[in-house]
N, C-alpha and C positions, 0 to 999 in steps of 0.2 A: 765519315762513313764507318770508321773503325770504333766508334764509341757506342757502348751499349749501356742502357740504364737497367739495372736489375734490382728488384725489391722482393725479398723473401720473407715469409712468415713461418715461424717455427712454433711447435708445441712439444714439450718434453724432449727437447733436443733433436726432434725430427722435423725436417722441412715439410710443411703441409702444402703451401701454395707459393707460387712465384709469378711475378710479373716481369716480363722481359720486353724491352722496347723493340728488339729484333723480331719477336713473335707478334707483339702488339696486343697481347691478351694475357689473362691469367691462366696458369696451368696448375692443376692439382696433382699431388704425389701420394696422398693418402686418401682414404675413404672420405674423411671429413674435408680434406683439401679440395677434392673434386667437387664437393657440394658448394664450398665457398667460391671456387673458381667459376662455377656455372652461374651462381647468383651475381657475382661481380661482373662477369662478362655480359650479362643481360641488362646491366645498368649503364646506359650510354654516358652519364655524367661521370661515373667512376672511371670508365675506360678513357674518356677524353682527358680527364685530369692526370691519369697515370701516363698516357702517351705524351702529354706536355712536359712531364718531368725531365725527359732527356734534354730538351732545350733549356728548360728553366735551371736545372741543376748542373748537368754535365757540360753543356756547351758554354755556360757562363763561367765555369771554374777550370776547365781543362788547361787553358793557357797558364793560369796561376800555378796549378799543380805541376805542370811540365817545367816551368821555370824554376820552381823550388827544387825539383828533382835534379836538375842540372847543377 
């Protein structure tokens, strides 16, 4: 429950757009980012692929990372 997958997109050192698994969709932070987020949120294949990343990446690697940290 405490794991969150976040993927951020930057342009000129400013965060344009972010996908967060806790929100479940893209959020735009700039004018351009809002446009990107709207387009990506309207594409079900992109959204389902990003939502699956929490399980694919985070849940499969959390035990390894935790053990290495200890």
